[in-house]
C-alpha positions as YAML, in Angstrom:
chain: A
units: angstrom
residues:
- id: 1
  name: UNK
  ca: [-9.46, 6.60, -11.92]
- id: 2
  name: UNK
  ca: [-5.43, 4.98, -12.58]
- id: 3
  name: UNK
  ca: [-5.44, 1.69, -11.88]
- id: 4
  name: UNK
  ca: [-1.83, -0.50, -12.13]
- id: 5
  name: UNK
  ca: [-2.28, -4.60, -12.28]
- id: 6
  name: UNK
  ca: [0.17, -6.18, -9.79]
- id: 7
  name: UNK
  ca: [-0.62, -9.61, -9.67]
- id: 8
  name: UNK
  ca: [-3.73, -11.97, -9.31]
- id: 9
  name: UNK
  ca: [-4.57, -13.89, -6.02]
- id: 10
  name: UNK
  ca: [-4.49, -18.13, -5.66]
- id: 11
  name: UNK
  ca: [-8.38, -17.12, -5.34]
- id: 12
  name: UNK
  ca: [-8.60, -15.35, -8.67]
- id: 13
  name: UNK
  ca: [-8.69, -11.57, -7.31]
- id: 14
  name: UNK
  ca: [-6.89, -9.03, -8.87]
- id: 15
  name: UNK
  ca: [-4.15, -7.01, -6.57]
- id: 16
  name: UNK
  ca: [-4.07, -3.11, -8.18]
- id: 17
  name: UNK
  ca: [-2.86, 0.02, -7.02]
- id: 18
  name: UNK
  ca: [-5.57, 2.36, -7.73]
- id: 19
  name: UNK
  ca: [-5.71, 6.38, -6.73]
- id: 20
  name: UNK
  ca: [-2.64, 5.68, -4.47]
- id: 21
  name: UNK
  ca: [-4.22, 2.58, -2.51]
- id: 22
  name: UNK
  ca: [-3.26, -0.94, -2.64]
- id: 23
  name: UNK
  ca: [-6.58, -2.98, -3.34]
- id: 24
  name: UNK
  ca: [-7.70, -6.14, -3.52]
- id: 25
  name: UNK
  ca: [-10.65, -6.83, -5.80]
- id: 26
  name: UNK
  ca: [-11.24, -3.06, -6.05]
- id: 27
  name: UNK
  ca: [-11.42, -2.54, -2.44]
- id: 28
  name: UNK
  ca: [-8.88, -0.52, -0.43]
- id: 29
  name: UNK
  ca: [-6.40, -2.58, 1.50]
- id: 30
  name: UNK
  ca: [-3.59, 0.12, 1.96]
- id: 31
  name: UNK
  ca: [-1.84, 3.47, 1.12]
- id: 32
  name: UNK
  ca: [1.80, 1.98, 1.95]
- id: 33
  name: UNK
  ca: [4.05, -0.61, 1.87]
- id: 34
  name: UNK
  ca: [5.68, -2.08, 4.98]
- id: 35
  name: UNK
  ca: [8.87, -4.14, 4.75]
- id: 36
  name: UNK
  ca: [8.82, -7.67, 6.33]
- id: 37
  name: UNK
  ca: [11.27, -6.75, 8.76]
- id: 38
  name: UNK
  ca: [9.05, -4.14, 10.69]
- id: 39
  name: UNK
  ca: [5.66, -6.01, 10.16]
- id: 40
  name: UNK
  ca: [4.09, -7.22, 13.18]
- id: 41
  name: UNK
  ca: [2.76, -10.49, 11.60]
- id: 42
  name: UNK
  ca: [6.34, -11.22, 9.76]
- id: 43
  name: UNK
  ca: [6.66, -14.93, 11.12]
- id: 44
  name: UNK
  ca: [3.35, -16.10, 9.82]
- id: 45
  name: UNK
  ca: [3.82, -13.97, 6.67]
- id: 46
  name: UNK
  ca: [7.34, -15.71, 5.78]
- id: 47
  name: UNK
  ca: [5.77, -19.24, 6.61]
- id: 48
  name: UNK
  ca: [2.93, -18.65, 4.08]
- id: 49
  name: UNK
  ca: [4.90, -16.97, 1.37]
- id: 50
  name: UNK
  ca: [8.25, -17.48, 1.85]
- id: 51
  name: UNK
  ca: [9.44, -15.21, -0.86]
- id: 52
  name: UNK
  ca: [7.53, -11.96, 0.57]
- id: 53
  name: UNK
  ca: [9.69, -8.89, 1.39]
- id: 54
  name: UNK
  ca: [6.90, -6.24, 1.83]
- id: 55
  name: UNK
  ca: [3.23, -6.23, 2.69]
- id: 56
  name: UNK
  ca: [0.57, -3.89, 2.36]
- id: 57
  name: UNK
  ca: [-2.60, -4.44, 4.31]
- id: 58
  name: UNK
  ca: [-3.42, -8.32, 4.37]
- id: 59
  name: UNK
  ca: [-1.30, -8.49, 1.08]
- id: 60
  name: UNK
  ca: [2.43, -9.90, 0.88]
- id: 61
  name: UNK
  ca: [4.57, -9.03, -2.13]
- id: 62
  name: UNK
  ca: [7.82, -10.38, -3.74]
- id: 63
  name: UNK
  ca: [10.63, -7.58, -4.17]
- id: 64
  name: UNK
  ca: [9.50, -7.56, -7.61]
- id: 65
  name: UNK
  ca: [6.02, -6.83, -7.20]
- id: 66
  name: UNK
  ca: [6.84, -4.48, -4.22]
- id: 67
  name: UNK
  ca: [8.65, -2.52, -6.57]
- id: 68
  name: UNK
  ca: [5.92, -2.24, -8.95]
- id: 69
  name: UNK
  ca: [3.56, -1.36, -5.87]
- id: 70
  name: UNK
  ca: [6.14, 1.20, -5.04]
- id: 71
  name: UNK
  ca: [6.25, 2.78, -8.46]
- id: 72
  name: UNK
  ca: [2.41, 3.07, -8.57]
- id: 73
  name: UNK
  ca: [2.17, 4.62, -5.40]
- id: 74
  name: UNK
  ca: [4.76, 7.29, -6.03]
- id: 75
  name: UNK
  ca: [3.06, 8.20, -9.13]
- id: 76
  name: UNK
  ca: [-0.04, 8.60, -7.62]
- id: 77
  name: UNK
  ca: [1.57, 10.97, -4.96]
- id: 78
  name: UNK
  ca: [2.84, 12.88, -7.71]
- id: 79
  name: UNK
  ca: [-0.73, 13.88, -8.93]
- id: 80
  name: UNK
  ca: [-1.44, 16.85, -6.83]
- id: 81
  name: UNK
  ca: [-5.19, 17.64, -6.34]
- id: 82
  name: UNK
  ca: [-4.67, 21.69, -5.72]
- id: 83
  name: UNK
  ca: [-8.26, 21.76, -4.79]
- id: 84
  name: UNK
  ca: [-9.33, 22.76, -1.31]
- id: 85
  name: UNK
  ca: [-10.55, 19.23, -0.64]
- id: 86
  name: UNK
  ca: [-7.31, 17.80, -1.90]
- id: 87
  name: UNK
  ca: [-5.22, 20.15, 0.17]
- id: 88
  name: UNK
  ca: [-7.19, 19.22, 3.12]
- id: 89
  name: UNK
  ca: [-6.84, 15.53, 2.58]
- id: 90
  name: UNK
  ca: [-3.23, 16.09, 2.15]
- id: 91
  name: UNK
  ca: [-2.90, 17.73, 5.54]
- id: 92
  name: UNK
  ca: [-4.79, 15.12, 7.18]
- id: 93
  name: UNK
  ca: [-2.61, 12.55, 6.07]
- id: 94
  name: UNK
  ca: [0.13, 14.21, 7.03]
- id: 95
  name: UNK
  ca: [-0.86, 14.70, 10.63]
- id: 96
  name: UNK
  ca: [-1.66, 11.40, 11.10]
- id: 97
  name: UNK
  ca: [1.59, 10.04, 9.51]
- id: 98
  name: UNK
  ca: [3.06, 12.54, 12.32]
- id: 99
  name: UNK
  ca: [0.95, 11.22, 14.85]
- id: 100
  name: UNK
  ca: [1.28, 7.76, 14.43]
- id: 101
  name: UNK
  ca: [5.30, 8.17, 14.15]
- id: 102
  name: UNK
  ca: [5.01, 9.95, 17.94]
- id: 103
  name: UNK
  ca: [3.28, 6.72, 18.89]
- id: 104
  name: UNK
  ca: [-0.56, 7.68, 18.96]
- id: 105
  name: UNK
  ca: [-2.76, 4.73, 17.57]
...
């Protein structure tokens, strides 16, 4: 298990990237970052966290934090699990990403 510390929230919980997931207090939040321009709740996030440029799940990130998150996510993606279950999981993610891009929810 690889964990990369990103920040601590105001209430003291750690935000980390663990095995390709953005985690809050060790619980998975998201597996990718969304730029604020594309986020459906960008106005509320912008009011609550004025410097936020990206979000991962419920977590807003500044540009520097988003760069650290993206770097850790990229490193996790490079670690390739060549087992049958690892390949199945990658295929499942690819099919879901394609379906989501086509508008299926």
